[in-house]
C-alpha positions in Angstrom: 78.3 -78.4 141.9 80.2 -77.1 145.0 79.5 -78.3 148.5 78.1 -74.9 149.4 75.7 -75.0 146.4 74.5 -78.4 147.5 73.8 -77.3 151.0 71.9 -74.2 149.9 69.8 -76.2 147.5 69.1 -78.7 150.3 67.9 -75.9 152.6 65.7 -74.3 150.0 64.2 -77.3 148.2 64.3 -80.2 150.7 63.7 -78.3 154.0 60.9 -75.9 153.0 59.9 -75.1 156.5 63.4 -74.2 157.6 64.1 -72.2 154.5 60.9 -70.1 154.9 61.5 -69.2 158.6 64.4 -67.5 160.3 67.0 -70.2 161.0 70.6 -70.9 162.0 71.7 -74.2 160.2 74.7 -76.0 161.5 76.6 -78.5 159.4 79.5 -80.5 160.9 82.5 -82.2 159.4 84.1 -79.1 157.9 87.7 -77.9 158.0 88.7 -74.2 158.0 90.2 -74.6 154.5 86.8 -76.0 153.3 85.0 -73.0 154.7 87.4 -70.6 153.1 87.1 -72.3 149.7 83.4 -73.0 149.7 81.6 -70.2 151.7 79.8 -67.9 149.3 80.8 -64.2 149.3 77.3 -62.9 149.2 75.9 -64.9 152.1 76.7 -64.9 155.8 78.4 -68.1 156.8 80.6 -68.7 159.8 83.0 -71.4 160.9 83.1 -72.6 164.5 85.0 -75.7 165.8 84.3 -77.9 162.8 80.9 -76.6 162.0 79.6 -74.2 159.4 76.8 -71.9 160.5 74.4 -70.7 157.8 72.0 -67.9 158.6 68.6 -67.0 157.0 68.5 -63.7 155.1 68.4 -60.6 157.2 65.2 -58.5 157.5 64.9 -55.0 156.2 64.7 -53.8 159.8 67.9 -55.6 160.7 69.7 -54.0 157.7 68.5 -50.5 158.5 69.9 -50.7 162.1 73.2 -52.1 160.8 73.4 -49.4 158.2 72.7 -46.7 160.8 75.3 -47.9 163.2 77.8 -48.4 160.4 77.4 -44.9 159.3 77.7 -43.5 162.8 80.9 -45.5 163.5 82.4 -44.9 160.1 81.9 -41.1 160.2 83.1 -40.9 163.8 86.0 -43.4 163.7 87.6 -43.1 160.3 88.9 -39.5 160.7 90.7 -40.9 163.8 92.2 -43.8 161.8 89.8 -46.6 162.8 88.7 -49.0 160.1 85.1 -50.2 160.0 83.9 -53.3 158.1 80.5 -54.8 157.4 79.4 -58.4 157.2 80.1 -60.7 155.5 83.7 -59.7 156.2 85.2 -62.8 157.9 87.3 -62.3 161.0 89.5 -65.1 162.3 89.4 -65.2 166.1 91.3 -68.4 166.5 92.6 -71.3 164.4 89.2 -73.0 164.4 86.9 -70.0 164.7 85.9 -67.5 162.0 83.0 -65.1 162.6 81.3 -62.6 160.3 80.1 -59.8 162.7 77.6 -57.3 161.4 80.1 -54.6 162.1 83.8 -54.8 163.1 85.9 -51.8 164.2 89.7 -52.0 164.1 92.2 -49.7 165.9 94.2 -47.3 163.8 97.6 -49.1 164.3 96.0 -52.3 163.0 94.3 -50.8 159.9 97.2 -51.6 157.5 96.9 -55.3 158.5 93.1 -55.5 157.9 93.4 -57.3 154.6 92.4 -60.5 152.8 90.1 -63.3 153.8 89.9 -64.0 156.6 91.0 -60.8 158.4 93.5 -62.0 161.0 93.5 -58.9 163.2 91.2 -58.7 166.2 88.7 -55.8 166.2 88.4 -53.6 169.2 84.6 -53.3 168.8 82.1 -55.8 167.4 78.4 -55.1 166.8 75.7 -57.7 166.2 72.0 -57.0 165.5 70.3 -60.0 166.8 66.9 -61.7 166.2 65.1 -64.6 167.8 66.9 -67.2 165.6 70.4 -65.8 166.5 69.9 -64.6 170.1 71.6 -67.5 171.7 74.5 -67.4 169.3 75.0 -63.6 169.7 74.4 -63.3 173.5 76.0 -66.5 174.7 78.3 -68.1 172.2 79.8 -65.0 170.6 80.0 -63.1 173.9 82.1 -66.0 175.4 84.3 -66.1 172.3 84.8 -62.4 172.0 85.7 -62.1 175.6 88.1 -65.1 175.5 90.2 -63.5 172.7 90.2 -60.1 174.4 87.9 -57.9 172.2 87.4 -54.9 174.5 83.8 -54.0 173.5 80.8 -55.8 172.1 77.4 -54.4 171.3 74.2 -56.5 170.8 71.1 -54.7 169.5 68.1 -56.9 170.3 65.6 -55.3 168.0 62.5 -57.4 168.8 62.9 -56.7 172.5 64.1 -53.1 172.1 67.1 -53.5 174.3 70.8 -52.7 173.8 73.2 -55.1 175.5 76.6 -53.5 175.9 79.7 -55.7 176.9 82.8 -54.1 178.3 85.9 -56.3 178.9 87.1 -56.2 182.5 89.8 -58.7 183.7 89.1 -61.1 180.9 85.3 -61.1 181.3 82.5 -58.9 180.0 80.6 -56.6 182.3 77.2 -56.6 180.7 74.7 -53.7 180.7 71.2 -54.1 179.3 69.7 -50.7 178.3 66.2 -50.2 176.9 67.0 -46.5 177.0 69.8 -44.2 178.1 73.3 -43.8 176.7 76.2 -46.2 176.1 79.6 -44.6 176.3 82.2 -46.4 174.3 85.5 -47.4 175.9 87.4 -47.7 172.7 86.2 -44.7 170.7 87.1 -41.7 172.8 84.2 -39.3 173.2 81.7 -41.5 171.4 78.4 -42.3 173.0 75.2 -43.8 171.7 71.7 -42.8 172.7 69.9 -46.1 172.7 66.6 -44.4 172.0 67.9 -43.6 168.5 67.7 -47.3 167.7 64.0 -47.6 168.3 62.9 -44.5 166.3 60.9 -45.1 163.1 62.2 -43.8 160.9 65.7 -43.9 162.2 67.1 -40.4 163.0 69.4 -38.5 160.6 73.0 -39.7 161.0 74.5 -36.3 160.6 72.3 -34.8 163.3 73.2 -37.6 165.7 76.9 -37.1 164.9 76.5 -33.3 165.6 75.1 -34.2 169.0 78.0 -36.5 169.8 80.7 -34.1 168.4 79.0 -31.2 170.2 79.2 -32.7 173.7 81.8 -35.4 173.6 80.1 -36.8 176.7 76.8 -38.6 177.0 73.9 -36.5 178.1 72.5 -37.2 181.6 68.8 -37.9 182.2 
């Protein structure tokens, strides 16, 4: 039995409370080569400074938001040459740091190098849809990491609190904007803007209609 299988068996059978509630489990004593050999392809695991982080399964609401944003970014960015990947695609940020963002967007000139496991090209835009169990990881740990390696733009969708947290890199640090409503204008996808209210609609709005609004104006509407 592999190490990863033992860990998952331990979570499910020996830690029933943890396994039945949203969690982030951290296990130390790992090397990056262990992570790359053992991490399952169908589960979201990350490697950070000698620890493996294992996440509880995502909710349906989480997946709908990720799918909506992935569709928007893919349809808008790919004709311009941007590449867009979904988790659990592993992105190596540093020698001892591998994250699996919900969505990663890569600039056109880097697209031919976006290959293999882990991807060793830095994205220009990262998106995380957070939940109570991952809020500190997403808003604190990952924000610091993404800024330190120079990722220009980082979005966090805080679904339970209905707020969009946009991060724009300025002089090596993120300028942070919290938006319960209004529009976020992307710095890396020219002409792309996101109406934050779309994220809270149930059901989510039609992707093509949203794209038509974006393509039709190429600038965010004002209140």
